[in-house]
N, C-alpha and C positions, 0 to 999 in steps of 0.2 A: 392543801397548800396549791394555788396556782405556779409557783415561783416568780410571778412579775415583779419587776423593780419599778419603782418610782424615782424620777432623776428630775431635780429642778432646773430649769434653764431660765437665761434671759433672751428675749426675741422683740427686736424694736421697742427695747424700753419697757419690755412688760414681762412678767414671770409667767411661765409655763411650766407645767409638771408633766413630764413625758411619762407614760406606762410602757415599760419594754420587757421583752423577753429576756431570759439569761445570755443570750448570744448578741444581745444588743439591737435587735429589730423592735421597732415601733410597734405598738398596739393601739394605743390612744394618746391623746393629751388633753389636759385639764386647762382652761383658759379662765383663770380666777375672776378677771374683769367680766368677761361676758357671762359667768356663771353657767358655762358651757364644757360637758364632756365630748369631745369628738373621737368616735369609734371609729378604726380603719378596718374592723370586722365586728358583725354583730355576733359572732359566736363566743366572744370573750366579754360580752357586755357584763357578765355577772361578776367574773373574776377582775375586770377592771373596777368596777364599782367597789369591790372588797378591797382591793390594793388602795385605792384612794380614797377609801372611808375615814382614816383619821386626819385628812387634809380637806375636806369638804366642810365648808363653813354654812351651809344654807342649802335650799333646794336648787337642783341644778337640772339643766335641759341635756338630754344624753341623745345622742343620733351621729350621723355620719358627719364628715367635716362640711362646711358650706359650699356651694358652688362657688370658683372663684370669680371676682367682677372683673371685666375689662382690664382695668386698671392693673390688677394685680397678675393677670395673665401676660399683659405687656412688660411688667416688671420681671417675671420669671423668664421670658423669652430674650430677655437684653442681655447681650454680650457684656461680662465684666470690665472689658475694655472701654466700652461704650458707657458704663455708669457713671454719671458725675455724682452720685448721692455719696458715696466715700470720700469725696474731696474734703480734707480739712480747711478750715478758715484760712486764707493766706497761702492755698496750695501752690499756685504758679510761684508767688515769692520763694516758699521753701526748696522748691524745685532749683530755681535759680541761684539761690544762694549754696545751696548744696553742691551745682557743678562750679561756681565762680563766687567764693566767698570774698574775694577782692583783697587788697592789700592789707597787711594787719597795721602798717604804720600810718593809717590815714589821719590826718588833723581832725577831720571832722566825720561824725557818725555817717556811716553809709544810710542814704535816705530809703534803702530797700528796707532794713529792719525797722524802721519808724514806720513805714507804711505797713509791713507784716504785723508789729504790734497793734496798730489799729484794726487791722482785719481781722487779729485775733479778739482782742477786747470786744468789737462787735459782734463778730459771730460766735462767740460763746453766749453773749445776750441773746441771739436770736436762736440758738440751739435750744435754750430753756424754754422756749415758748411750745416745743415739743409736745409736752403733755396737755397743752391745751387745744390739741388739735390741728396745729399747724406745723409745717414742713419748711425747712431752711436747706438751700443747696448754696456751695460757696466755690468762687474762683470758677466762674463758669466761662469758658473759651468761646471768642467770637471771631469770625473772619476777620484777617488784617491784622491779628496780635493783640486786639483788645480783648477786655473780659469783663463781665459783670462780677462785682465783687461778692453780692449776696442775694439771692432772690427767695424771698420769703411767700409761701402761700399758707392762706387758711381761712377761716372762716368769714373775716374782714377782707378778703379780697387776695390780689397779687402786688407785690412791692418789689422792685428794684432798687436794691440798698448801695450807695457809692460811701465808701469810708475816707474819712480824711484823718490823719494825725495833728491832732491840737493841743498836746499836751503843756497844760499852763501857759496857754497863749490865748491872746484874745483874739475872736472872730468876727469880722464884720461882712454883713451880707446885705448886697445892694443888687437886686436880679439885674442881669445874670452873674454878676461880678461876686467873688468871695477874696477878703483879704484876712491874710493868716499873719498875725503879729506885726511885723514889719517889712515883711515881704511884698512884693510886687503883686498887685490884685490880678486874680485869673477868672475868666468868664466860666467857671467850675459847673454853674448852673445848665449850662448847654449842653455838656457833658453828661449830667446825671439825666437830664430829659432825653437825651438820646438814647442812653443805654434802656432806659425804659420803654422807647417807642420800639427798639429793635426786639426787645422781649414779647412787647404786645404783637408786633408782625410773627415772631417765632410761634407763640402760643395761640394765635388768635382769641386774644382775651385781653381785657385793659388791664395794664400793668402802672401803678403809681409809682412816681420816682421819689427816692429818698435820699437826703444826705446827711450821713449819720458822722457827728464829730466826736471823737476818742478825746475825752479829758480837757476840754477846754477851760480856761480860766474864766472867760466871759464871752458872752453871744450877744451880738447886738443887730437886729434886721431893721435896716432903714426903709428899703424897699420890699414891701411883701411878695416873696415870689410866687410865681404864675404856676401852680399846680404842685411843686416841690415842697414837700415835708422837710424840715429841718428840725433834727432830734440830736440831743445829746446820748452817748453810750447809755447812761443811767436810764434813759426814758424810753429805750426800745421796747421793754417789756409791756409798756402800754398798749402795745399792738394788739396784745391778746385780748383786750378790751372791745375791739372793734369786731361788729358780727353782722350777721343778715344780708352777706351778699353771696357766700357760696354754701352748697349744701356740702355734707361730708365727702359724698359720692363724687361730686364735681371736684373738690380738694384734691382726693386721692387719683382722678383722671388726669387732673392738670401737672401733679406731681410727677405722675409715671410720664407724661410727655417730656416734662422740663428736664428730668434726670437723664434722658436719653441724649447723647453728644450730637447724633446726627440731627436733632430739633434745630441746632444751631448754626448748622453749616451754610444757610443761605440767605443770612440776614446782614 
């Protein structure tokens, strides 16, 4: 017996089986999806395959770990404080509400909480695209106190998504104006396009603007918006059907650049 142990773990949403010594040192890992056993030392090849025997589901490639791509190297060198990938949907609002929850006796709901609900609803829908080769980043800070609610990067391109809480309300769009219920009309689409333009400048790539409506009762567009996609939160998963724009390596490279806080400091 080699004394090696097999320990399952999840990494970036995918299961890996790590083969370890009794003291916890890794010897190899098995990537089921890639059907590959990555060896840290050829000396343990036979012992590793014996330990993994009950878990192998078919032919596998065996060899040293693949050389990291430039995108992976950039991610590994990124300081945790500068990495935007862990941001939750509505991260900035969550922090603001934690610092100042506001008075408990408010007669009307705090608008920040409605905005947070919208960002969380939209963010959760975008996060579900991860398995289709997409990456979603949330609450990207911009100079001047602005932020991009969500940035989505995948085979279909890049999208800067601005969210709007519209639960059970009618939404009227007449570019650039958006009217929510009985409220005063606002030129919101200018902001949506401006966010995408700033993202395009930062990433030196075309970024498409999207306005995502959370829970509207009705949507009517009288003047077709220039460049901007208007989507309800239930329609966002349709982005996964878009493709043919970016290769997987390009997606990873752009994601590595976008998750770095320093990328956004001069836009």
